[in-house]
N, C-alpha and C positions, 0 to 999 in steps of 0.2 A: 496674431501670435502674441501670447502674453504669458508671463511667468507668474504663477499663483501658488504661494506656499511651497516653492521649490519644484513645482511641476509645470512643464511647458504645456500651455493650452493653445491649440490652433483651431481656427474656425473657417468654415466655408459657407456657402449659401445653403448647403444641404445637411451638413453634419458638423459637429464639434468633436474634437478629440482631446483627451487628456493623455499625453504621451508618457509611455514608460521610458526608462533610461535608454534602453536600446532603440526604441522608436525615435526618441529625441536625437540620438546619435545619427541615425539614418537620415532624419529630417534635416538636420544641420549639414549633412554631407551632400545634400541635393543643391548643387550650385550652378547647374547648367554646363559644367565642364566634366564632372565625375560621371563615368559610365556606371550602369547598374553593376557590371562585373567588378569595377574598381570599388564601389561602395560595399559590395558583397565581400571582397577581399579584406577591406578595412574591418567589417563586422566580424569576419572569421578570425582575424588576428586579435581583435580586442576582446571578444567573448569566447574564444577558443572553441569554436564550432567548425565542423567541416565546411569547406568553401561552397559545396553544392547546397547545403542546408542554408547557409547565410544568403546566398544569391536568391534562393527560393523565397526566403523571408523578405528580402528587399523587394523582390518583384511583387509579392502579395501586398506589402505595405504601400508601395508606390501606386499600385493599381487602385487600392482603396482611396488614396489621396486624389488620383486623377478622376475617378468616378464621382467623387464628392466635390470636385472642382476646387480643391485646396491648393493643388499645384497644376501646372499646365505644361504641355510639351512645347519646346521651342524648336 
């Protein structure tokens, strides 16, 4: 994880990501305690999107991170 010119960059063995503001918000919310539903609620509130849309986006993003071994399930 590295901040480059105001953008958060995260790397894994398979993929590198330059995170958007909302992706960075989700990434920083992944702490081993927050559930996907809770992170979705935070995203919904912050970006004023319906909770179902926010949770779907969180699931999609976290799935990408898992598949590319940037995060791991505990």
